[in-house]
FIKOLLO-252072 format. One line per field, with one value per residue (C-alpha): residue number from 1; residue in three letters; x, y, z. Coordinates in steps of 0.2 Angstrom, whole numbers. Last residue first. Layout:
<voses>
nr <- [NUM / ...]
rest <- [ALA / ...]
east <- [X / ...]
north <- [Y / ...]
up <- [Z / ...]
</voses>
This chain:
<voses>
nr <- [602 / 601 / 600 / 599 / 598 / 597 / 596 / 595 / 594 / 593 / 592 / 591 / 590 / 589 / 588 / 587 / 586 / 585 / 584 / 583 / 582 / 581 / 580 / 579 / 578 / 577 / 576 / 575 / 574 / 573 / 572 / 571 / 570 / 569 / 568 / 567 / 566 / 565 / 564 / 563 / 562 / 561 / 560 / 559 / 558 / 557 / 556 / 555 / 554 / 553 / 552 / 551 / 550 / 549 / 548 / 547 / 546 / 545 / 544 / 543 / 542 / 541 / 540 / 539 / 538 / 537 / 536 / 535 / 534 / 533 / 532 / 531 / 530 / 529 / 528 / 527 / 526 / 525 / 524 / 523 / 522 / 521 / 520 / 519 / 518 / 517 / 516 / 515 / 514 / 513 / 512 / 511 / 510 / 509 / 508 / 507 / 506 / 505 / 504 / 503 / 502 / 501 / 500 / 499 / 498 / 497 / 496 / 495 / 494 / 493 / 492 / 491 / 490 / 489 / 488 / 487 / 486 / 485 / 484 / 483 / 482 / 481 / 480 / 479 / 478 / 477 / 476 / 475 / 474 / 473 / 472 / 471 / 470 / 469 / 468 / 467 / 466 / 465 / 464 / 463 / 462 / 461 / 460 / 459 / 458 / 457 / 456 / 455 / 454 / 453 / 452 / 451 / 450 / 449 / 448 / 447 / 446 / 445 / 444 / 443 / 442 / 441 / 440 / 439 / 438 / 437 / 436 / 435 / 434 / 433 / 432 / 431 / 430 / 429 / 428 / 427 / 426 / 425 / 424 / 423 / 422 / 421 / 420 / 419 / 418 / 417 / 416 / 415 / 414 / 413 / 412 / 411 / 410 / 409 / 408 / 407 / 406 / 405 / 404 / 403 / 402 / 401 / 400 / 399 / 398 / 397 / 396 / 395 / 394 / 393 / 392 / 391 / 390 / 389 / 388 / 387 / 386 / 385 / 384 / 383 / 382 / 381 / 380 / 379 / 378 / 377 / 376 / 375 / 374 / 373 / 372 / 371 / 370 / 369 / 368 / 367 / 366 / 365 / 364 / 363 / 362 / 361 / 360 / 359 / 358 / 357 / 356 / 355 / 354 / 353 / 352 / 351 / 350 / 349 / 348 / 347 / 346 / 345 / 344 / 343 / 342 / 341 / 340 / 339 / 338 / 337 / 336 / 335 / 334 / 333 / 332 / 331 / 330 / 329 / 328 / 327 / 326 / 325 / 324 / 323 / 322 / 321 / 320 / 319 / 318 / 317 / 316 / 315 / 314 / 313 / 312 / 311 / 310 / 309 / 308 / 307 / 306 / 305 / 304 / 303 / 302 / 301 / 300 / 299 / 298 / 297 / 296 / 295 / 294 / 293 / 292 / 291 / 290 / 289 / 288 / 287 / 286 / 285 / 284 / 283 / 282 / 281 / 280 / 279 / 278 / 277 / 276 / 275 / 274 / 273 / 272 / 271 / 270 / 269 / 268 / 267 / 266 / 265 / 264 / 263 / 262 / 261 / 260 / 259 / 258 / 257 / 256 / 255 / 254 / 253 / 252 / 251 / 250 / 249 / 248 / 247 / 246 / 245 / 244 / 243 / 242 / 241 / 240 / 239 / 238 / 237 / 236 / 235 / 234 / 233 / 232 / 231 / 230 / 229 / 228 / 227 / 226 / 225 / 224 / 223 / 222 / 221 / 220 / 219 / 218 / 217 / 216 / 215 / 214 / 213 / 212 / 211 / 210 / 209 / 208 / 207 / 206 / 205 / 204 / 203 / 202 / 201 / 200 / 199 / 198 / 197 / 196 / 195 / 194 / 193 / 192 / 191 / 190 / 189 / 188 / 187 / 186 / 185 / 184 / 183 / 182 / 181 / 180 / 179 / 178 / 177 / 176 / 175 / 174 / 173 / 172 / 171 / 170 / 169 / 168 / 167 / 166 / 165 / 164 / 163 / 162 / 161 / 160 / 159 / 158 / 157 / 156 / 155 / 154 / 153 / 152 / 151 / 150 / 149 / 148 / 147 / 146 / 145 / 144 / 143 / 142 / 141 / 140 / 139 / 138 / 137 / 136 / 135 / 134 / 133 / 132 / 131 / 130 / 129 / 128 / 127 / 126 / 125 / 124 / 123 / 122 / 121 / 120 / 119 / 118 / 117 / 116 / 115 / 114 / 113 / 112 / 111 / 110 / 109 / 108 / 107 / 106 / 105 / 104 / 103 / 102 / 101 / 100 / 99 / 98 / 97 / 96 / 95 / 94 / 93 / 92 / 91 / 90 / 89 / 88 / 87 / 86 / 85 / 84 / 83 / 82 / 81 / 80 / 79 / 78 / 77 / 76 / 75 / 74 / 73 / 72 / 71 / 70 / 69 / 68 / 67 / 66 / 65 / 64 / 63 / 62 / 61 / 60 / 59 / 58 / 57 / 56 / 55 / 54 / 53 / 52 / 51 / 50 / 49 / 48 / 47 / 46 / 45 / 44 / 43 / 42 / 41 / 40 / 39 / 38 / 37 / 36 / 35 / 34 / 33 / 32 / 31 / 30 / 29 / 28 / 27 / 26 / 25 / 24 / 23 / 22 / 21 / 20 / 19 / 18 / 17 / 16 / 15 / 14 / 13 / 12 / 11 / 10 / 9 / 8 / 7 / 6 / 5 / 4 / 3 / 2 / 1]
rest <- [LYS / VAL / ARG / TYR / VAL / PRO / TYR / ARG / LEU / TYR / ALA / PRO / GLU / PHE / TRP / PRO / SER / ASN / GLU / TYR / VAL / PHE / ASN / LEU / GLN / ALA / ARG / ALA / SER / LYS / ALA / PHE / THR / THR / ASP / THR / SER / ARG / LYS / GLN / GLU / LEU / LYS / ASN / ARG / LEU / ALA / PRO / ASN / SER / LYS / LEU / TYR / ASP / ALA / ALA / ILE / ASP / GLU / PHE / ALA / TYR / ALA / SER / PHE / GLY / GLU / LYS / GLN / GLY / LEU / VAL / ALA / ASP / PHE / PHE / ASN / TRP / SER / PHE / TYR / SER / ASP / GLU / GLY / ARG / PRO / GLU / LEU / THR / GLU / THR / LEU / PHE / ARG / ASN / ALA / VAL / GLN / ASP / MET / PRO / LEU / TYR / TYR / ASP / GLY / LYS / ARG / PHE / ALA / ILE / LYS / GLN / LEU / SER / VAL / THR / THR / LYS / VAL / ASP / SER / ASN / LEU / HIS / HIS / MET / GLU / TYR / GLN / ARG / PRO / SER / ALA / LYS / HIS / GLU / ASP / ILE / ARG / TYR / VAL / GLU / VAL / GLU / ILE / VAL / THR / ASP / ARG / LYS / LEU / PRO / MET / MET / GLN / VAL / LYS / ASN / ILE / LYS / LEU / LEU / ASP / ILE / VAL / LYS / TRP / TRP / GLY / GLN / PRO / ILE / ILE / TYR / ALA / LYS / PRO / LYS / THR / VAL / SER / ASP / THR / ALA / ARG / PHE / TYR / ASN / PHE / ILE / LYS / VAL / ASN / LYS / GLU / TYR / PRO / ARG / ASN / ARG / ASP / TYR / TYR / LEU / ARG / PRO / LEU / GLY / SER / VAL / GLU / SER / THR / LYS / GLN / GLY / SER / ALA / TYR / GLY / LYS / TYR / LEU / ILE / GLU / LYS / TYR / GLY / SER / ARG / ASP / LEU / SER / TRP / ARG / ILE / PRO / PHE / ILE / ALA / GLN / THR / LYS / VAL / LEU / HIS / ARG / ALA / ALA / GLN / ARG / LEU / GLN / LYS / ILE / LYS / GLU / SER / ASN / LYS / SER / THR / PHE / GLY / ILE / PHE / CYS / GLN / MET / LEU / ALA / TYR / THR / SER / ARG / VAL / ARG / GLN / ASP / TYR / PRO / LYS / LEU / MET / HIS / THR / GLU / PRO / VAL / PHE / ALA / PHE / THR / GLN / TRP / LEU / ALA / ALA / PHE / GLY / SER / ALA / TYR / ARG / PRO / SER / ASP / TRP / TYR / GLU / PRO / TRP / GLY / ASN / ASP / PRO / SER / GLY / GLY / TRP / VAL / ASN / VAL / TYR / PRO / VAL / LEU / ASP / TYR / GLY / LYS / GLN / LYS / MET / LEU / GLY / TYR / LEU / ALA / PRO / GLU / PHE / GLU / GLU / LEU / LEU / TYR / ALA / GLY / MET / VAL / GLY / GLY / LEU / LYS / ASN / HIS / GLN / THR / THR / LEU / LEU / THR / MET / VAL / HIS / GLN / TYR / ASP / ALA / GLY / ASN / SER / VAL / HIS / ASN / ASP / VAL / PHE / VAL / ASP / PRO / ASP / THR / LEU / HIS / PHE / ILE / GLU / ALA / PHE / ALA / ARG / ALA / GLU / LYS / SER / ASP / CYS / LYS / ILE / PHE / ASP / ARG / ASN / LEU / ASP / LEU / ASN / GLN / SER / ASN / GLY / ARG / PHE / GLY / PHE / GLU / GLU / PRO / GLY / ASN / GLN / ASP / VAL / ARG / TYR / ASP / ALA / SER / ARG / ASN / LEU / CYS / GLY / GLY / ILE / ASN / TYR / VAL / PRO / ILE / ILE / ALA / LEU / VAL / ILE / ASN / ASP / PRO / ILE / LYS / TYR / THR / ASN / VAL / VAL / ILE / ASP / ARG / ALA / LEU / LEU / MET / SER / ALA / ASP / ILE / GLY / ASP / PRO / GLU / GLY / PRO / HIS / ILE / GLY / ASN / ASN / ILE / LEU / LEU / VAL / ARG / LYS / ASN / ASN / LYS / ARG / ILE / ASN / GLU / PHE / ASN / TYR / ASP / GLY / HIS / ASN / SER / ILE / VAL / VAL / LEU / HIS / LEU / PRO / TYR / GLY / ALA / ASP / SER / MET / GLY / MET / THR / LEU / MET / LYS / VAL / LYS / GLY / SER / LYS / GLU / ASP / LEU / LYS / LYS / TRP / TRP / ASN / ILE / ILE / GLU / PRO / TYR / THR / PRO / THR / GLU / LYS / GLY / GLY / SER / LYS / GLU / PHE / LEU / THR / THR / ILE / PRO / GLN / ALA / LYS / ALA / PHE / VAL / ALA / ALA / ILE / LEU / LEU / CYS / SER / THR / VAL / LEU / TYR / LYS / MET / VAL / SER / SER / GLN / GLN / HIS / ARG / PRO / ASP / ASN / THR / LYS / SER / LEU / VAL / PHE / TYR / PHE / ALA / ASP / ARG / LEU / LYS / CYS / SER / ALA / GLU / MET]
east <- [-121 / -113 / -94 / -84 / -68 / -60 / -50 / -52 / -34 / -38 / -54 / -64 / -54 / -52 / -63 / -77 / -65 / -56 / -41 / -40 / -40 / -26 / -17 / -17 / -10 / 4 / 8 / 9 / 21 / 27 / 11 / 12 / 30 / 23 / 9 / -3 / -8 / -8 / -19 / -32 / -32 / -36 / -50 / -58 / -57 / -65 / -80 / -81 / -86 / -92 / -76 / -65 / -71 / -68 / -50 / -48 / -53 / -42 / -27 / -31 / -24 / -7 / -6 / -9 / -20 / -20 / -28 / -21 / -16 / -7 / -12 / -27 / -15 / -8 / -23 / -14 / -1 / 2 / -5 / -20 / -23 / -23 / -9 / -8 / -26 / -28 / -35 / -50 / -51 / -39 / -42 / -61 / -63 / -54 / -65 / -81 / -76 / -89 / -103 / -115 / -105 / -112 / -100 / -107 / -96 / -97 / -105 / -118 / -110 / -109 / -113 / -107 / -118 / -106 / -105 / -88 / -73 / -56 / -40 / -23 / -11 / 4 / 10 / 11 / 22 / 32 / 29 / 39 / 43 / 48 / 54 / 63 / 58 / 42 / 27 / 21 / 3 / -8 / -25 / -31 / -50 / -62 / -80 / -95 / -109 / -125 / -129 / -132 / -136 / -131 / -139 / -137 / -124 / -111 / -113 / -100 / -97 / -79 / -72 / -54 / -50 / -64 / -57 / -40 / -48 / -58 / -41 / -34 / -50 / -50 / -60 / -75 / -79 / -78 / -93 / -93 / -108 / -118 / -102 / -93 / -87 / -68 / -54 / -37 / -25 / -30 / -21 / -7 / -3 / 11 / 26 / 36 / 44 / 59 / 61 / 79 / 89 / 108 / 121 / 139 / 149 / 139 / 146 / 136 / 145 / 141 / 155 / 166 / 177 / 193 / 183 / 185 / 193 / 179 / 184 / 173 / 156 / 144 / 132 / 127 / 118 / 99 / 85 / 70 / 57 / 41 / 33 / 17 / 15 / 3 / 8 / 20 / 5 / 12 / 3 / -12 / -21 / -37 / -49 / -67 / -83 / -101 / -101 / -114 / -105 / -89 / -99 / -107 / -90 / -82 / -96 / -94 / -75 / -78 / -90 / -79 / -64 / -74 / -81 / -63 / -55 / -47 / -44 / -36 / -25 / -18 / -16 / -7 / 4 / 8 / 13 / 25 / 33 / 37 / 44 / 55 / 61 / 65 / 75 / 85 / 90 / 95 / 107 / 103 / 110 / 95 / 83 / 66 / 52 / 34 / 22 / 4 / -13 / -30 / -43 / -56 / -54 / -44 / -33 / -27 / -19 / -10 / -3 / 3 / 11 / 4 / -11 / 0 / 10 / 18 / 31 / 29 / 39 / 55 / 62 / 76 / 89 / 85 / 103 / 106 / 108 / 90 / 78 / 60 / 63 / 48 / 38 / 46 / 45 / 56 / 55 / 56 / 39 / 30 / 37 / 29 / 12 / 14 / 19 / 5 / -8 / -2 / -5 / -23 / -29 / -28 / -20 / -29 / -45 / -45 / -42 / -55 / -68 / -65 / -50 / -38 / -29 / -29 / -22 / -8 / -8 / 6 / 25 / 33 / 51 / 59 / 77 / 79 / 96 / 99 / 108 / 99 / 93 / 88 / 72 / 67 / 49 / 33 / 17 / 3 / -16 / -29 / -48 / -44 / -56 / -50 / -56 / -54 / -36 / -32 / -39 / -30 / -14 / -16 / -17 / -2 / 8 / 4 / 14 / 10 / -4 / -5 / -13 / -4 / 13 / 25 / 28 / 31 / 47 / 48 / 62 / 50 / 54 / 53 / 65 / 71 / 83 / 83 / 93 / 110 / 119 / 105 / 111 / 117 / 112 / 124 / 127 / 109 / 113 / 129 / 124 / 114 / 96 / 86 / 73 / 66 / 65 / 55 / 43 / 39 / 24 / 32 / 22 / 6 / -2 / -21 / -22 / -40 / -44 / -60 / -54 / -38 / -21 / -13 / 6 / 16 / 1 / 11 / 1 / 1 / 20 / 23 / 13 / 22 / 39 / 35 / 28 / 44 / 54 / 45 / 43 / 62 / 65 / 70 / 81 / 64 / 56 / 38 / 44 / 30 / 12 / 1 / -18 / -26 / -45 / -57 / -70 / -88 / -94 / -103 / -86 / -77 / -91 / -89 / -70 / -70 / -53 / -61 / -48 / -57 / -42 / -36 / -23 / -25 / -10 / -11 / 0 / 5 / 7 / 24 / 28 / 40 / 28 / 16 / 0 / -16 / -20 / -15 / -22 / -12 / -24 / -17 / -27 / -30 / -11 / 2 / -2 / -3 / 14 / 21 / 15 / 22 / 39 / 38 / 34 / 48 / 61 / 56 / 59 / 75 / 76 / 83 / 100 / 109 / 96 / 106 / 106 / 94 / 82 / 81 / 81 / 65 / 58 / 43 / 48 / 45 / 31 / 19 / 32 / 36 / 18 / 16 / 32 / 26 / 10 / 18 / 30 / 16 / 6 / 21 / 24 / 5 / 5 / 20 / 12 / -4 / 6 / 15 / -1 / -9 / 5 / 5 / -14 / -22 / -32 / -40 / -31 / -15 / -22 / -30 / -14 / -4 / -18 / -18 / 1 / 0 / -13 / -3 / 12 / 2 / -4 / 13]
north <- [-102 / -99 / -100 / -106 / -100 / -114 / -123 / -141 / -149 / -158 / -152 / -168 / -178 / -197 / -208 / -209 / -220 / -217 / -209 / -223 / -236 / -228 / -225 / -244 / -247 / -234 / -242 / -259 / -253 / -266 / -264 / -245 / -246 / -258 / -247 / -255 / -271 / -263 / -249 / -261 / -271 / -255 / -250 / -267 / -266 / -249 / -256 / -271 / -260 / -271 / -283 / -267 / -259 / -275 / -276 / -257 / -259 / -274 / -265 / -248 / -254 / -259 / -245 / -231 / -218 / -200 / -183 / -166 / -167 / -151 / -141 / -134 / -124 / -115 / -104 / -87 / -94 / -78 / -87 / -93 / -74 / -71 / -62 / -72 / -78 / -97 / -98 / -86 / -75 / -61 / -58 / -62 / -51 / -36 / -37 / -37 / -23 / -11 / -23 / -36 / -51 / -54 / -59 / -70 / -72 / -85 / -79 / -92 / -108 / -116 / -134 / -138 / -146 / -150 / -146 / -150 / -140 / -145 / -135 / -132 / -119 / -115 / -104 / -104 / -90 / -93 / -78 / -65 / -54 / -68 / -84 / -97 / -114 / -107 / -118 / -126 / -131 / -146 / -153 / -140 / -144 / -130 / -131 / -124 / -122 / -130 / -122 / -129 / -117 / -111 / -94 / -76 / -77 / -63 / -50 / -43 / -27 / -25 / -9 / -14 / -14 / -27 / -38 / -39 / -43 / -57 / -64 / -64 / -70 / -87 / -95 / -85 / -97 / -88 / -88 / -81 / -74 / -76 / -83 / -73 / -84 / -86 / -81 / -88 / -83 / -65 / -56 / -42 / -28 / -15 / -22 / -6 / -6 / 6 / 21 / 27 / 42 / 41 / 46 / 41 / 51 / 43 / 26 / 13 / -3 / -21 / -33 / -46 / -56 / -50 / -50 / -33 / -23 / -30 / -32 / -23 / -26 / -14 / 1 / 16 / 28 / 31 / 42 / 32 / 38 / 27 / 13 / 4 / -15 / -29 / -46 / -48 / -53 / -54 / -65 / -63 / -71 / -68 / -62 / -59 / -66 / -61 / -42 / -33 / -24 / -22 / -14 / 0 / 4 / 5 / 17 / 28 / 28 / 34 / 47 / 55 / 55 / 63 / 76 / 81 / 81 / 98 / 96 / 79 / 84 / 99 / 90 / 75 / 88 / 97 / 81 / 78 / 95 / 92 / 75 / 83 / 96 / 82 / 72 / 87 / 93 / 75 / 74 / 60 / 43 / 36 / 40 / 46 / 33 / 40 / 26 / 30 / 24 / 28 / 22 / 8 / 0 / -16 / -4 / 4 / -12 / -14 / 4 / 1 / -16 / -33 / -31 / -36 / -22 / -30 / -19 / -15 / -27 / -20 / -11 / -18 / -4 / -6 / -14 / -27 / -31 / -26 / -18 / -12 / 6 / 14 / 22 / 38 / 56 / 68 / 83 / 102 / 107 / 106 / 89 / 84 / 90 / 80 / 64 / 67 / 68 / 52 / 43 / 50 / 49 / 32 / 20 / 27 / 30 / 12 / 5 / 16 / 11 / -7 / -14 / -9 / -26 / -22 / -4 / -9 / 4 / 16 / 16 / 32 / 38 / 54 / 61 / 53 / 51 / 33 / 20 / 4 / -2 / 9 / 19 / 32 / 32 / 43 / 34 / 43 / 39 / 47 / 47 / 44 / 36 / 48 / 37 / 21 / 25 / 32 / 17 / 5 / 15 / 12 / -6 / -5 / 5 / -7 / -20 / -38 / -31 / -46 / -36 / -19 / -27 / -28 / -9 / -9 / -19 / -26 / -24 / -25 / -7 / -3 / -9 / 3 / 13 / 32 / 47 / 56 / 67 / 67 / 60 / 51 / 33 / 19 / 15 / 14 / 15 / 23 / 41 / 34 / 35 / 22 / 35 / 36 / 17 / 17 / 30 / 21 / 32 / 49 / 65 / 56 / 69 / 72 / 85 / 91 / 98 / 107 / 124 / 122 / 123 / 140 / 140 / 155 / 158 / 157 / 142 / 133 / 136 / 129 / 113 / 110 / 112 / 101 / 88 / 89 / 86 / 70 / 64 / 64 / 54 / 37 / 30 / 32 / 18 / 21 / 38 / 48 / 44 / 56 / 54 / 65 / 69 / 76 / 88 / 86 / 96 / 80 / 71 / 85 / 85 / 67 / 69 / 82 / 91 / 107 / 121 / 129 / 131 / 114 / 104 / 89 / 82 / 64 / 59 / 41 / 38 / 35 / 18 / 13 / -1 / 13 / 19 / 26 / 44 / 61 / 74 / 90 / 103 / 115 / 129 / 139 / 143 / 147 / 134 / 120 / 125 / 124 / 107 / 102 / 108 / 99 / 83 / 84 / 90 / 75 / 63 / 70 / 83 / 80 / 87 / 92 / 103 / 119 / 115 / 129 / 123 / 105 / 111 / 119 / 137 / 147 / 165 / 174 / 187 / 176 / 173 / 192 / 196 / 183 / 189 / 207 / 202 / 192 / 206 / 219 / 209 / 208 / 227 / 231 / 221 / 230 / 247 / 242 / 238 / 254 / 264 / 255 / 260 / 278 / 280 / 291 / 276 / 271 / 283 / 274 / 257 / 266 / 276 / 259 / 250 / 264 / 263 / 244 / 244 / 257 / 246 / 231 / 241 / 248]
up <- [-17 / -1 / -1 / 14 / 21 / 32 / 17 / 21 / 20 / 37 / 44 / 40 / 53 / 48 / 59 / 46 / 35 / 19 / 27 / 40 / 27 / 17 / 34 / 36 / 19 / 21 / 38 / 31 / 18 / 4 / -6 / -6 / -14 / -26 / -32 / -45 / -36 / -19 / -26 / -33 / -17 / -6 / -18 / -18 / 1 / 1 / -10 / 2 / 17 / 31 / 31 / 28 / 44 / 54 / 48 / 51 / 69 / 72 / 65 / 74 / 90 / 84 / 72 / 85 / 77 / 71 / 75 / 71 / 53 / 47 / 31 / 40 / 52 / 37 / 36 / 38 / 26 / 15 / 0 / 11 / 15 / -3 / -12 / -28 / -26 / -27 / -9 / -13 / 2 / -1 / -20 / -19 / -3 / -10 / -26 / -16 / -4 / -13 / -7 / -14 / -9 / 9 / 22 / 35 / 51 / 64 / 80 / 83 / 76 / 59 / 55 / 37 / 24 / 9 / -9 / -16 / -23 / -28 / -26 / -33 / -26 / -36 / -21 / -2 / 5 / 20 / 31 / 41 / 26 / 15 / 24 / 15 / 9 / 0 / 2 / -14 / -15 / -19 / -16 / -4 / -2 / -5 / 1 / -7 / 5 / 12 / 29 / 46 / 60 / 77 / 80 / 76 / 63 / 65 / 51 / 39 / 29 / 26 / 33 / 29 / 48 / 50 / 36 / 44 / 61 / 53 / 46 / 64 / 71 / 62 / 77 / 71 / 57 / 40 / 29 / 11 / 2 / -14 / -22 / -35 / -50 / -49 / -61 / -66 / -80 / -82 / -95 / -93 / -105 / -101 / -111 / -113 / -130 / -134 / -144 / -143 / -136 / -132 / -120 / -122 / -110 / -96 / -100 / -90 / -83 / -81 / -75 / -83 / -70 / -61 / -45 / -37 / -51 / -63 / -81 / -93 / -100 / -109 / -108 / -118 / -108 / -108 / -114 / -118 / -130 / -127 / -137 / -130 / -128 / -131 / -138 / -123 / -112 / -94 / -82 / -70 / -55 / -46 / -60 / -53 / -62 / -57 / -58 / -47 / -33 / -43 / -57 / -45 / -38 / -56 / -61 / -46 / -48 / -66 / -62 / -49 / -61 / -74 / -62 / -56 / -73 / -71 / -53 / -55 / -69 / -59 / -43 / -51 / -61 / -45 / -37 / -52 / -50 / -31 / -35 / -49 / -36 / -24 / -36 / -43 / -26 / -21 / -35 / -48 / -45 / -36 / -50 / -44 / -43 / -42 / -37 / -43 / -39 / -46 / -33 / -36 / -19 / -25 / -35 / -19 / -14 / -30 / -29 / -11 / -14 / -7 / -19 / -34 / -43 / -58 / -65 / -83 / -94 / -102 / -117 / -129 / -124 / -105 / -103 / -90 / -72 / -67 / -78 / -73 / -78 / -70 / -85 / -92 / -88 / -97 / -85 / -90 / -82 / -99 / -101 / -84 / -90 / -106 / -96 / -84 / -98 / -105 / -88 / -86 / -104 / -113 / -100 / -84 / -93 / -100 / -82 / -74 / -87 / -84 / -76 / -63 / -67 / -85 / -81 / -70 / -56 / -61 / -59 / -64 / -68 / -63 / -66 / -83 / -90 / -87 / -76 / -72 / -55 / -40 / -39 / -26 / -19 / -16 / -14 / -23 / -21 / -32 / -28 / -10 / 2 / 16 / 30 / 21 / 17 / 35 / 44 / 32 / 35 / 54 / 51 / 39 / 52 / 66 / 56 / 51 / 40 / 28 / 13 / 14 / 20 / 5 / 4 / 23 / 22 / 39 / 51 / 65 / 69 / 50 / 37 / 23 / 34 / 36 / 29 / 30 / 17 / 5 / -6 / -22 / -19 / -21 / -3 / 2 / 20 / 26 / 31 / 45 / 53 / 62 / 67 / 49 / 49 / 64 / 58 / 42 / 36 / 37 / 32 / 28 / 17 / 13 / 0 / -4 / -21 / -28 / -23 / -33 / -23 / -27 / -27 / -21 / -9 / 7 / 13 / -3 / -5 / 12 / 8 / -8 / 0 / 14 / 2 / -8 / 8 / 13 / -5 / -8 / 8 / 0 / 14 / 24 / 13 / 17 / 19 / 11 / 7 / -3 / -3 / -16 / -12 / -25 / -18 / -21 / -5 / 2 / 0 / 10 / 23 / 26 / 26 / 40 / 37 / 31 / 29 / 14 / 4 / 7 / 16 / 27 / 36 / 43 / 57 / 62 / 80 / 88 / 97 / 83 / 78 / 73 / 81 / 73 / 68 / 75 / 63 / 57 / 49 / 36 / 27 / 43 / 43 / 56 / 69 / 56 / 49 / 66 / 69 / 52 / 56 / 73 / 64 / 52 / 65 / 76 / 61 / 56 / 42 / 25 / 19 / 3 / -6 / -2 / 16 / 21 / 7 / 13 / 31 / 27 / 26 / 32 / 33 / 50 / 49 / 59 / 72 / 73 / 76 / 89 / 98 / 97 / 105 / 119 / 122 / 122 / 134 / 146 / 144 / 146 / 162 / 168 / 164 / 173 / 189 / 188 / 185 / 200 / 211 / 203 / 208 / 195 / 187 / 171 / 159 / 161 / 155 / 139 / 135 / 134 / 124 / 111 / 109 / 107 / 94 / 84 / 85 / 78 / 64 / 59]
</voses>
């Protein structure tokens, strides 16, 4: 009615401005064009905001272009929503970040100054698991139309689709044992990488863009939406959390004792029996299971390095798609509600943890399961057993949905540190290792180039032992079971080599990535494998005389050689081995061989 009155008034106004019929005709035409545009705008504003998920009765998920167009339109409709274009993906499309709040502010410096808590929600890291994609659209729409009110102290930062290449690679045939939707994306990205193993090594452009998003938003809570496979059970939603011992300190205790239990209670009120991620494969969960270990290569493990509460919701693949999306929606509301209610506490805990990480002296870098600690939960499963396979004729596992049961089971959710390091004053990385330096830069590590050539006494690691995986894993051959020795040496560094002071928020990230024994260190991901190969050598016939002369002037080395010959018959029979022994104990042997090229300043 208001719009029609405005149109009527405008019509009489343009006619009153002239008595010339030709001018009146022109004015009427302008009025009609304006009217059409205004009517179209009013009509567009009045149109209901819906999703393909709803139109299809919970059976379909939109394509990537449909997803992005939908979010663009929501941005146009509401001042609460702002869609930002972020870094590039391997697929050639940029990642997007949608910021949603009542005040419409998308400047994260202002958001922090105004004491808002930030929830970062990641969707479609595995596009065959699109539940979060659709649930986030429903949640945002409901916020815009005021059927769900987002608290004033909360800002949502949503990545609509993280693995764009996998989302574009769409089929009805992927994830053969998943119950809907009708068509969905592929697990691998455009390089066929599993992006949920890429947060440390950053082989994908997505991971590098994510680091930018993560440090821009500095989320208080991070949620990475997934779908689980594995055992069959009654629960629609399961939850993987950052491992509380690894998160550590006041944050780890709060996660275990308050945050996680509260989520279970809130989901119960919404009609969902939430349980920990069912980490069981090929067997029955009747006897409980160990908590999933989220090392830093995973989303939640990466977030823990930066004092962020992190969660991985995992809906159950065998439940109908409609149920899975609705449960994801409900859980995101629970995250919002708890974070809003406990806003100041979460802020204080993160501040305390960040102060501690700047000052603590010892950092754990490897962990193992401690079965002496556990919690009990009520698990709702299905009876399982063995029957003859119609494929192989051999026994196979099956679950009988006609025989549901409820049972208290143990979740072994305690881990203990098995290796730790004392924090150095600083690390130094020679500028030639630029691939690692680039990864540190995208993670906002504070570092400074040396201003001049200089000699510094540092702790130097030697790689004594390691095992290289025989098969590739996500484009790498992982190094494990690393053993090192350390010595003090004076090393000549060049102007431009990087000095990394260890009094910063990135301390934990640095110890877990730069200490070679770390589970997901850059050495474990074989960024430094070049030091494992010898570059210089000798020609035996030429070195023979040089070695003989060297032994004459170094009787101590001659004694070592004779002693080894007397105790090692294989060595005694090999002229080459003995010549190499002399070479390796001479000044001609290259110092860089097996010397780890990240140095610790005492």
